[in-house]
C-alpha positions in Angstrom: -27.5 1.2 -22.2 -27.9 4.9 -23.0 -28.6 5.6 -19.3 -25.5 3.6 -18.3 -23.3 5.5 -20.7 -24.6 8.8 -19.2 -23.6 7.6 -15.7 -20.2 6.4 -16.7 -19.6 9.6 -18.7 -20.6 11.7 -15.7 -18.3 9.8 -13.4 -15.4 9.9 -15.8 -15.9 13.6 -16.4 -16.0 14.3 -12.6 -12.8 12.2 -12.2 -10.9 14.0 -14.9 -11.8 17.4 -13.6 -11.4 17.1 -9.8 -10.1 20.3 -8.4 -11.9 21.2 -5.2 -10.3 21.1 -1.7 -12.4 18.0 -0.8 -14.1 17.5 -4.2 -17.4 17.4 -2.5 -19.2 19.4 -5.2 -22.4 17.7 -6.3 -22.7 16.0 -9.7 -24.4 17.8 -12.6 -27.9 18.4 -11.5 -29.6 17.2 -14.7 -27.8 13.9 -14.8 -28.3 13.4 -11.0 -32.0 13.7 -11.5 -32.0 11.2 -14.4 -30.2 8.3 -12.8 -30.3 6.1 -9.7 -33.4 4.4 -11.0 -32.0 0.8 -11.8 -29.6 -1.7 -10.3 -27.6 -1.3 -13.5 -27.0 2.3 -12.7 -25.9 1.4 -9.2 -23.4 -1.1 -10.7 -22.1 1.5 -13.1 -21.6 4.0 -10.2 -19.8 1.3 -8.3 -17.5 0.7 -11.2 -16.9 4.5 -11.2 -15.6 4.1 -7.7 -13.1 1.5 -8.8 -12.2 3.7 -11.8 -11.5 6.6 -9.6 -8.8 4.6 -7.8 -6.9 4.7 -11.1 -6.6 8.5 -11.0 -3.0 9.4 -11.8 -2.5 11.8 -8.8 -4.2 9.4 -6.4 -2.0 6.4 -7.3 1.1 8.6 -7.4 0.3 9.8 -3.9 -0.1 6.3 -2.7 3.5 5.8 -3.8 4.8 9.2 -2.6 3.1 9.0 0.8 4.3 5.4 1.4 7.9 5.7 0.0 9.3 9.2 -0.3 9.8 9.6 3.4 11.4 6.2 3.6 14.9 5.1 2.6 14.5 2.9 -0.4 13.9 5.5 -3.1 15.0 9.0 -3.7 14.5 11.8 -6.3 16.8 12.7 -9.2 17.3 16.2 -10.7 14.1 15.5 -12.8 11.9 14.9 -9.8 11.1 18.6 -9.0 11.1 20.6 -5.9 8.1 19.0 -4.3 9.7 15.6 -4.2 13.2 16.8 -3.3 11.9 18.8 -0.4 10.3 15.7 1.0 13.6 13.8 0.6 15.4 16.6 2.5 12.8 16.6 5.2 11.6 20.1 4.3 7.9 19.5 4.2 5.5 22.4 4.2 1.8 23.0 3.7 2.5 24.5 0.3 3.8 21.2 -1.1 1.2 19.9 -3.6 2.0 16.3 -2.7 0.0 17.0 0.5 -3.2 17.4 -1.4 -5.9 14.9 -0.5 -8.5 16.0 -3.1 -8.6 12.8 -5.1 -9.0 10.6 -2.0 -12.1 12.5 -1.0 -13.4 12.4 -4.6 -13.4 8.6 -4.4 -14.9 8.8 -0.9 -17.7 10.9 -2.2 -18.4 8.4 -5.1 -18.5 5.6 -2.5 -20.9 7.6 -0.3 -23.1 8.1 -3.3 -23.4 4.3 -3.9 -24.0 3.7 -0.2 -26.8 6.2 0.0 -28.5 6.1 -3.4 -28.6 2.3 -3.7 -31.2 2.3 -1.0 -33.4 4.6 -3.1 -33.0 2.4 -6.2 -34.4 -0.6 -4.3 -37.7 1.3 -4.0 -38.1 1.7 -7.8 -36.3 -1.3 -9.2 -38.0 -4.5 -7.9 -35.3 -6.6 -9.6 -32.6 -5.2 -7.3 -32.2 -8.1 -5.0 -31.2 -7.8 -1.3 -28.1 -9.9 -2.0 -26.8 -7.7 -4.8 -27.8 -4.5 -3.0 -25.8 -5.5 0.1 -22.8 -6.6 -2.0 -22.6 -3.3 -3.9 -22.9 -1.3 -0.7 -20.2 -3.5 0.9 -17.8 -3.0 -2.0 -18.3 0.8 -1.8 -17.8 0.8 2.0 -14.5 -1.2 1.6 -13.1 1.2 -1.1 -14.1 4.1 1.1 -12.4 2.5 4.1 -9.2 2.0 2.1 -9.1 5.7 1.2 -9.6 6.7 4.8 -6.9 4.3 6.0 -4.4 6.0 3.7 -5.6 9.4 5.0 -5.4 8.5 8.7 -1.9 7.0 8.4 -0.7 10.0 6.4 -2.4 12.9 8.2 -3.5 11.4 11.5 -6.6 13.6 12.0 -8.8 14.0 9.0 -12.4 15.0 8.1 -14.6 11.9 8.4 -17.3 12.5 5.7 -19.8 9.7 5.5 -22.6 11.6 3.7 -22.5 12.2 -0.1 -22.7 15.8 -1.4 -25.9 16.4 -3.3 -26.8 20.1 -3.0 -25.1 23.5 -2.7 -26.6 24.1 0.8 -24.8 21.1 2.2 -22.0 21.6 4.7 -18.7 21.4 2.7 -16.6 22.6 5.7 -16.2 19.6 8.0 -14.0 19.5 11.1 -11.1 17.0 11.4 -11.9 13.9 13.4 -9.4 12.3 15.7 -7.5 9.4 14.2 -9.0 7.0 16.8 -12.5 8.0 15.7 -11.7 7.5 12.0 -10.1 4.1 12.6 -12.9 3.0 14.9 -15.4 3.9 12.2 -13.5 1.9 9.6 -13.3 -1.3 11.7 -17.0 -1.0 12.5 -17.9 -0.5 8.8 -15.7 -3.2 7.5 -16.9 -5.8 10.0 -20.4 -4.9 8.9 -19.6 -5.3 5.2 -17.6 -8.5 5.4 -20.6 -11.0 5.4 -21.9 -9.4 2.2 -18.7 -9.5 0.1 -18.3 -12.5 -2.2 -15.2 -14.7 -1.9 -15.1 -14.9 -5.7 -16.5 -12.9 -8.7 -16.1 -15.8 -11.1 -12.9 -14.8 -12.9 -9.3 -14.2 -11.9 -9.2 -10.6 -13.1 -12.3 -9.6 -11.1 -11.1 -11.5 -8.1 -7.9 -9.5 -8.0 -9.3 -6.2 -9.2 -12.5 -6.0 -7.1 -12.9 -6.1 -3.3 -13.5 -9.7 -2.3 -14.1 -10.7 1.3 -10.4 -11.6 1.4 -9.4 -8.2 0.3 -11.6 -6.5 2.9 -10.2 -8.8 5.6 -6.6 -7.9 4.5 -7.5 -4.2 4.9 -9.1 -4.8 8.3 -6.1 -6.8 9.5 -3.9 -4.0 8.4 -6.0 -1.5 10.4 -5.9 -3.7 13.4 -2.1 -4.0 13.2 -1.9 -0.2 13.0 -4.1 0.1 16.1 -2.1 -2.5 18.0 -5.0 -5.0 18.1 -2.7 -7.9 17.5 -5.0 -10.9 18.3 -7.7 -9.7 15.9 -5.1 -9.0 13.2 -3.6 -12.5 13.5 -7.0 -14.2 13.4 -7.9 -12.5 10.1 -4.5 -13.3 8.6 -5.0 -16.9 9.6 -8.4 -17.0 7.8 -6.9 -15.5 4.6 -3.9 -17.8 4.6 -6.2 -20.8 5.3 -8.6 -20.0 2.6 -6.6 -21.9 0.0 -7.0 -19.0 -2.5 -3.5 -17.6 -2.3 0.0 -19.0 -2.2 3.6 -18.0 -2.7 4.8 -18.8 -6.2 7.5 -21.4 -5.6 11.1 -20.9 -6.6 13.1 -24.1 -6.4 16.7 -23.9 -5.0 19.6 -26.2 -5.6 21.9 -26.8 -2.6 25.6 -26.3 -3.3 28.3 -27.5 -0.8 31.1 -25.1 0.0 34.5 -26.7 0.7 37.5 -25.5 2.6 40.3 -25.0 0.1 42.9 -26.5 2.4 41.2 -29.3 4.2 38.6 -30.0 1.5 36.0 -30.3 4.3 32.4 -29.0 3.8 32.1 -25.7 5.7 28.8 -24.4 4.4 25.8 -25.0 2.2 24.5 -22.3 -0.1 21.6 -22.3 -2.5 21.2 -21.4 -6.2 17.7 -20.4 -7.2 16.3 -21.9 -10.4 16.5 -19.0 -12.7 13.5 -20.2 -14.8 11.4 -20.1 -11.6 12.7 -16.7 -10.8 11.7 -15.5 -14.3 8.2 -16.9 -13.9 7.8 -15.4 -10.4 8.9 -11.9 -11.6 6.6 -12.1 -14.7 3.5 -13.4 -12.9 3.7 -11.0 -9.9 5.1 -7.8 -11.4 4.8 -7.9 -15.2 1.5 -9.8 -16.0 -0.1 -9.2 -12.6 -3.1 -10.9 -11.0 -0.9 -13.7 -9.7 -1.9 -16.4 -7.2 -0.1 -14.3 -4.6 -2.3 -11.3 -5.2 -5.3 -10.4 -3.0 -6.2 -7.0 -4.4 -4.4 -4.8 -7.0 -5.3 -1.8 -9.2 -5.5 -2.8 -12.8 -4.9 -0.1 -15.4 -6.7 -0.6 -18.7 -4.2 -1.0 -21.5 -6.1 1.2 -24.0 -7.4 4.0 -21.8 -5.4 7.3 -22.0 -7.3 9.0 -19.1 -6.7 6.2 -16.7 -3.1 5.5 -17.7 -0.7 4.3 -15.0 1.8 6.9 -13.6 4.7 4.5 -13.3 6.2 4.9 -16.8 6.7 8.6 -16.2 7.9 8.1 -12.6 10.4 5.4 -13.1 11.3 5.3 -16.8 9.9 8.0 -19.0 12.6 7.1 -21.6 15.0 9.2 -19.8 18.6 8.4 -18.7 17.7 9.6 -15.3 14.0 9.1 -14.3 12.4 11.3 -11.6 12.3 8.6 -9.0 15.3 6.3 -8.5 16.2 3.4 -6.3 18.4 4.4 -3.3 21.1 1.8 -4.3 23.5 3.2 -1.7 21.2 1.8 1.0 19.7 -1.1 -0.8 23.1 -2.6 -1.6 24.3 -4.1 1.6 21.9 -2.5 4.1 18.5 -3.6 2.9 19.8 -6.5 1.0 22.9 -8.0 2.8 25.6 -9.2 0.5 26.8 -12.8 0.4 30.3 -12.8 1.8 31.5 -15.7 -0.2 32.8 -15.9 -3.8 29.8 -17.7 -5.3 28.1 -15.1 -7.6 25.0 -17.2 -8.0 23.9 -16.8 -4.3 21.4 -14.0 -4.5 18.1 -12.9 -2.8 15.7 -12.9 -5.7 13.9 -9.9 -4.3 16.9 -7.7 -5.1 15.8 -7.9 -8.7 13.2 -5.3 -7.6 15.9 -2.8 -8.6 18.9 -2.7 -10.9 21.3 0.0 -10.2 19.1 3.0 -9.6 16.2 1.7 -11.8 13.1 0.7 -9.9 12.9 -2.5 -11.9 9.6 -3.7 -10.5 7.9 -1.1 -12.7 10.1 -0.8 -15.7 11.5 -4.3 -16.2 10.0 -6.6 -18.8 12.0 -9.5 -17.2 13.8 -9.9 -13.9 17.1 -9.0 -15.6 18.4 -7.3 -18.7 15.3 -6.3 -20.6 13.5 -3.0 -19.9 10.0 -2.3 -21.0 10.2 -0.2 -24.1 6.7 1.2 -23.9 3.8 1.5 -21.5 2.8 -1.9 -20.3 0.6 -0.8 -17.5 2.0 -2.6 -14.5 -0.6 -3.1 -11.7 -0.4 -1.4 -8.3 -0.5 -4.1 -5.7 -2.4 -3.2 -2.5 -2.2 -6.6 -0.8 -0.7 -10.0 -1.5 -0.2 -13.1 0.6 3.4 -12.4 1.7 2.2 -9.1 3.2 -0.4 -11.0 5.1 2.1 -13.6 6.4 4.4 -10.8 7.6 1.4 -9.0 9.2 0.6 -12.1 11.1 4.3 -12.7 12.1 4.4 -9.1 13.5 1.2 -9.5 15.4 2.2 -12.9 16.8 5.6 -11.6 17.9 4.1 -8.5 19.6 1.7 -10.7 21.6 4.5 -13.1 22.4 6.7 -10.2 23.7 3.9 -9.2 26.0 3.3 -12.7 27.4 6.8 -14.3 27.0 5.1 -16.9 24.7 8.1 -18.8 23.1 5.7 -20.9 21.0 4.1 -17.9 19.4 7.6 -16.4 18.7 8.6 -19.6 17.0 5.4 -19.5 14.9 6.1 -15.9 13.9 9.7 -16.8 13.0 8.4 -19.7 11.0 6.3 -17.4 8.8 9.3 -15.2 8.2 11.5 -18.2 7.3 8.9 -19.4 4.7 9.2 -16.1 2.9 13.0 -15.9 3.2 13.3 -19.5 1.9 11.2 -18.7 -1.2 13.3 -15.6 -1.8 16.7 -17.4 -1.3 17.5 -14.7 1.3 21.1 -14.2 2.5 21.5 -15.4 6.0 23.5 -13.5 8.6 23.5 -13.0 12.4 20.4 -10.7 12.1 18.3 -13.4 10.4 19.5 -16.6 12.1 17.8 -16.4 15.5 18.5 -19.2 18.0 16.0 -20.4 20.6 14.8 -19.0 22.9 14.1 -16.2 20.4 14.7 -12.6 21.4 11.4 -10.9 20.6 13.1 -7.6 19.9 15.5 -9.2 17.4 12.6 -10.8 15.7 10.8 -7.5 15.6 13.8 -5.9 13.7 13.9 -8.9 11.4 10.2 -8.6 10.5 10.6 -4.9 9.6 13.7 -5.7 7.5 11.9 -8.5 5.8 8.9 -6.3 4.9 11.4 -3.8 3.3 12.9 -6.6 1.2 9.6 -8.4 0.3 7.5 -5.3 -0.4 10.1 -2.9 -1.8 8.7 0.1 -3.7 5.1 -1.0 -3.1 4.1 2.0 -1.0 4.6 0.3 2.4 8.0 1.4 3.7 7.2 4.7 5.6 4.0 3.3 7.1 5.9 0.2 8.3 8.7 2.2 9.9 6.2 4.6 11.5 4.1 1.8 12.9 7.2 0.1 14.5 8.4 3.5 15.8 5.2 4.6 17.4 4.6 1.3 19.2 4.4 1.5 23.0 4.3 5.3 22.8 7.5 5.6 20.8 9.5 3.4 23.2 12.2 2.7 20.5 13.5 5.8 18.9 16.1 4.0 16.8 13.7 3.1 14.0 13.2 6.7 12.8 16.8 7.8 13.7 18.1 5.0 11.5 15.7 5.9 8.7 17.1 9.5 8.8 20.6 8.1 8.6 19.7 6.0 5.6 17.7 8.6 3.7 18.7 12.2 4.5 21.4 14.1 2.6 24.4 14.5 5.0 23.8 18.2 5.5 20.2 17.5 6.5 20.7 14.5 8.8 20.8 16.4 12.2 17.9 18.6 11.2 15.7 15.6 10.2 16.5 13.7 13.3 15.6 16.7 15.4 12.3 17.0 13.5 11.5 13.3 14.2 11.6 14.1 17.9 8.2 15.9 17.3 5.6 13.2 16.7 3.4 15.6 14.7 6.2 15.8 12.1 5.5 12.1 11.4 2.3 13.2 9.5 1.7 15.4 6.5 0.5 18.9 6.8 -2.9 19.8 5.4 -2.5 21.5 2.1 -2.6 25.3 2.6 -5.5 25.9 0.2 -7.7 23.5 2.1 -7.0 25.3 5.5 -7.6 28.7 4.0 -10.9 27.7 2.4 -12.2 25.7 5.3 -11.6 27.5 8.6 -12.9 24.5 10.5 -9.8 22.5 9.7 -7.0 22.5 12.2 -3.5 22.4 10.8 -1.1 19.8 11.9 0.6 21.3 15.0 4.1 20.9 13.6 3.3 23.1 10.6 0.8 25.5 12.2 3.4 28.2 12.7 
């Protein structure tokens, strides 16, 4: 146990003090020489990889990179210049939010496990082939998740697959093309899948560690980003067909709407069962690890170093927290309003925000009661509704290419399942008649992802994926995003910047470029 404690202490210390441009500095030499002798030490190092995902800056950047360039949140006066410059489209290499240090810290931890576990097998004869392959596969999947965030955010990034051990190692890698990075990820994940367990024996571990289903979800997401729709759809089918995940049901009561003059039935609306809504909100967003969840980051409730960042971002006991919901766009645009007079007709997903509060992370219940202290909400990476919408998107894109009406109907059916559970408000954009217009369904899927996955770090990546499809054939996605998100005086400027595809990615932080002359700055920011 003493040796295990040394390893964990070393990993925690490294995590708490990360400050290099890539954080590729070797561990303390004395400790490095003393461990990597037993399978227990490999396991402790693997847990260190998971713990590094809870780094405050890393998780905050997962949110910032996925949401602050979108239209569903904005910054308040308390947000600071770094955040507000992003909202205004004034992004520069000096902005600290562009730092990728913590992602490469985690990558280096994973590289350690991948490399050193092989050495441990030579000295610990109890380290079985099965467990050895599993630990490596988990580390490969975590590393792949980090690289997928980097590739979507920066496009071309250094692909570092060897751990740093000594001072004479090359710490100044070149950037690899996005296609090379994504190609490596798909190869590595496909190789890791057979060795990942489908269960770890407990619900907490099944949601907080990389199962085969979690790795498949990540791989499906990468395939979707690459436009490999058939492979994405196949993986989504396997996940959905596993029987391990399901939407938490919310029962609805049909209510007939009568004409005041003729007393004839003119419509049927639905009232969601509010007890079911309460359970859905609590299980998914307050308690976490729900039957919907595939993989989420679980913050320990008694650990100060690894405390979640959401209290400070969205609540912080302030009248105006730093990050607020963009209710001007959410009300009516993202969440269409019911045009009748029945106040009980409501899309339950609109409880994700209340006014300008990002309620998913500060609400103790779906309405009315705010969390009064840190309750450590989890950060959801993948859940089953995300997978269903991925498959719908993939099916629809294949159907557009082949004019396959049956595939479009299947895609639309997946969307309708999610809308039905959410008691979504129907309108002309959501009620698609046969034969389905593939482009109309494409727009509906993107809108449904906004509603279903609000504030979960997906919005910018979703809009960019739709925009860049077919070599940016549809420029309306980014233009509309600018209209929704930019301050009026910055609208034309932001739309003009969007015409340059390199602006769709972050600049490499200025310190990294100055230290490593092998790095090539994003073309938009190089001047």
